[in-house]
N, C-alpha and C positions, 0 to 999 in steps of 0.2 A: 474512499474513506468516509465515513459516515459523518457523517461526521466523519470520515474519510474512507471506508472500505468494506469488503466482505470475506473471509477465511481466517481472522486471527486464529486462525490458523494463521489467523492473522497471518484501525484508525484506519486511498484515496487515492495510453501507451503510445507510441507515436512515431512512426517513421515518416509519415507524410506531413508536410508543412501546410497548415490550414489558415485560411483567412476568416476571421470571425468578426461579424458585425453585430453589435447588440441591438435588440429590438428597440424601437422608439419608446415603447411603453415598458418600463422595467417591471418584471414580475418577480415575486418572491419565489424561492425554491418550492415552497408548498403549493403556490398557485400554478407553477409550471408542472409540478407533479400531477396535480388534479386535472389540469387541462389535457395533459398528455394521456392520462389514464382514461378520461372520458372519450377522447378521440379514438384510442386503441380499442375500447370496448365496442365500438361500432364495426370493427373488422374481425373481432375474434374474442373468445372467452379468455379471461385471465389464465395464464399457464399454457396457452396455445402458442404455436410458432407465429401465427399471424399477429396475435396480440403483442407478443414480445418484441417483434421487429417494429411494429407500428409505434409502440410505446417508446422504444429507444430512439427512433427517428423523430418522433414528435418532441421529445425532450431536447434533442439537438436543435431542431428548428426553432423552438421557443427560446432557446439560448442564442439564436442568431448564427448558428453554425451550420450553414447549408451544405458544406462539403461533407461533414460527418453525417448529416441527415440523409444525404443522397448516396452514401457509400453502399456498396453491395453488402448483402446480409452475410454475416460471418458464421462459420460452422458453430462457434461457441453459442451463438444466439439461438441456434436450432436444437441444441442439446437439452435434454430433460432437466439435467442438473442446473444449467444456467437459467432456464425458465423458472424453475423452482426458486432459485436465488433471487430472481427479480421480484417474485411475489413476497418472499420474506422481507426483502428490502422495502417494499411498499407497506407491509405491515408495520415495520419499524418506523417508517416515515409518518405513519398515521398517529404516532405518539405525539404528545403535546410539545415535546422538545423539538427544536429546529436543528437542522444539520447545515454546517457552514464550511464545507471543504472548498478550497480555492484552487483554481487552475494554476499550473506552474508555467513559467515561460516556455516558449517553443524550443529554445536552445539553452544550453547550459547545464542540463541535468541528464545528458544522454547516458551517463554511467549507471543510472538507476533503471533497473530492469524488472519486468514481470516474470514470475516463475510459474510454469505449468507442470502439472503432475502427469503420471502415466495414464490417467483416465482422460487426459485432454482438458482438465479443468484448471482455471487460474487459482492457484493455491496460496501464493506468497509473493513477496517483493524482495528484492535484494539490490546490491550495488557492487559494481566492479571495482577492484583495487589494483588489478593487473589485467592484461589482455585476455587471460583465460581463467581468472580467479574471481569468484563472486562471494561476498559475505552476505549471509542471511541468518534467520533464526535456526537454531539447531533442529527444531521439530519439522522444518521444511525440507531437510536434506534427503531423507530416505526415499521419498516418493517423487523427487524432482526429476523431470524428464527433459525439459528444454527451457531456455529463457527467451523472452521476446524483447527486442530493443525498440525504443521509441516512446513518445509521449502517450500514444494510444496503441492498443493491440490491433486496431484496424490497420492493415497494411504493414504490420511490423515485421522486422527481420527475425527469423527463428534461428536459434543457435542450440545445437544438441548439448545436453549435459553429458560429460564423460561417463562411460560405464564404470561402475564402482562408486558412482554417485558423488561422494564427498567425505568430509570429516566433521565430527561433532565434538565440541568442547565438553569435557566431563563435568565441569563445575558450574556451568551456566548455559542458558539456551542460546548458544551461538554456533553457527556452522559455516562451512566453506564448501562451495561447489566448484568443480573444475569443468571447463568447457572444451569441446572438440574443435572449436573455431575461435578466432579472435573477435572480441567486441570491436565495434567501429570507432568508438571514442578513444582519444589519446589523453584525455584529461581525467584524472582520478582525484577525488577529494581526500585531503589528509584527515587523520583522526585527531580529535581534540586532546589536549593535555588534561591531566587531572585538575590543574589550576583553572583552566578555562571552563571545565565542566562544573567544578565546585563553586565557581562564582557566577554561573549562569542562573537566571531566574526563569527563563522560558526556553522552549525547544521549538524548532521548525521541522515537523515530521512529514514524511512523504510515503505514499503507497498507492497501489493499483486496485485496492479493494473496494468494498461496497460503498456507494455514494448515496447522497440524498435522493438521487433519481431512481434508486432501486437497482442500479446496474453497477458493473465493475469493468475494469479494463482500461481505465484512463488514469494516468498519474495525477494525483491531487495532493494538496498540502494543507496542513493545519498548524496553527500556533497555539501552544499549550503552556500553562504555568506549571513549574516544577513544585510538587507537593512535598516530596522527600527525596533527598539526594542519594542516600545510601540505604534506605529502608531500615535505619538503625535508631530512630527516635521511639520513645515509649508509645506503644500502641500501633506502630506502623504495620507490623506483620498481620495483626488481626484486622485492622481497618482496610488494608489494601490487598492482602494476600501475597505480598511480595517477600523476597528473601534477601537478606543482607549477605555480603557487602556489594554484590555485583549489580543489584537492581535499584532503579529509581522509579518514581511514579509521577506522572504529569497529567493534567486535566485542564479543561476550559469550562469551569462551572458557570461562567457568565453567558457565553455564546453556545455552549454545548457542542463544541467541536471535539471530535474524538477519532481514534482509529477504529477499524472494524475488520470484518472477515476479509482476508486477502492482503492485509497490510503487514502481516508478520514479516519481520526481516527488513522492513523499510528503514531508511536512515533518518535519524533525528539530529539536526544541526543545532549547534549551541547558540547561534546568533540569528534570530528570525529576520532581522533587517538586512543581513548580508550573509546568507548561508553558504559557508565554504569549508567548515570543519565539522566532521561527524563525531558526535559525542556518545551516541547510543543507538540501538536498534529497537524497533517495535517488537514486543514479545506477545502479550495477550492483554485482555481487559482486566482491570482491577477487580478482585474478588470473583473472577470467572465470568463477569458480565461484559461481554463484548459490546462495544459501541455505546456504552451507557455512562459509566461512572469513572472515567479515566482509564489510563493504560499503564501497564508495567513495561518499562524499557530496560534492556540490558546495557550497562555501561561498557564502553570499549576502551577505557583508559587504564585499566589495571595491567600490571606487568604480565600476569597470568594470561589474560585474554589477548593482549598484544602479542605475546610470544606464540600463542596458539595460532593466531591468524597469520603471523609472519612465517612460521615454520611449517604450516600444513602443506603437504605436497600430495599430488594425485598418486593413486596406487596403480594406475594403468598407464602405460606409455602414451604420449600424445600421438595423434594420427598425423 
């Protein structure tokens, strides 16, 4: 998340438990980024495999995460698309705005998954509501190939998406994927009621997308203030590019936390202090500006959306 993420295709994976010790001298995200960049330049040019792996490891080391820093290089880090995304992330980070995605707890959010497409790229985020049923953004459905379980995609468990892909809701950007194997978790978050969502002032959003480190693949979170609950106030559609009645918009204009590429489909909880009820999912950046000026979320509380999610079934028989 870029402010939490990279594909909105969308605002921030994990099978291994990691012990993280913070460095004695706390560095700001910008300082960590700069030091990691300078060190990586000594082993390779930006965009090269050597640079990308060194940058990723240096960021982890400066954050006190030696397990992540010493993990084997992943295939995704060696791919041209991933290396390009790292450079794009660094360019975004060079902006005067700061990015403030937060790490999520090691346990408790195992139902939130990373989604990879047929090209092997991390494209979206989603969350399980049943053992083989994932809710995500509708635009993530057609090219989804597998989901990865865990807080980070390093060492994550891969689960194939069922052939036939999934279903898309016709009235809003919501989709459902079906899996060929069960997810590991047995805890699924309930969806918030309309009353809970309409009285909320903030959202706690999660995603595996682009982060302040210029990388993606680790589940991060942000807290954002709701700017419009239904996109139905005068000027909302022009100001944000949202569509009533299924969409809301949220942003963090003070700290500049936001969702970004790869966060699409990620859950947004209605209570940042105790996230346990999902009120919306990440769709895309407001006014088409990913990672910058707030995010459009699709509400999950309407009867139409709720019926779609509950009644969607896979078109191919389970294996």
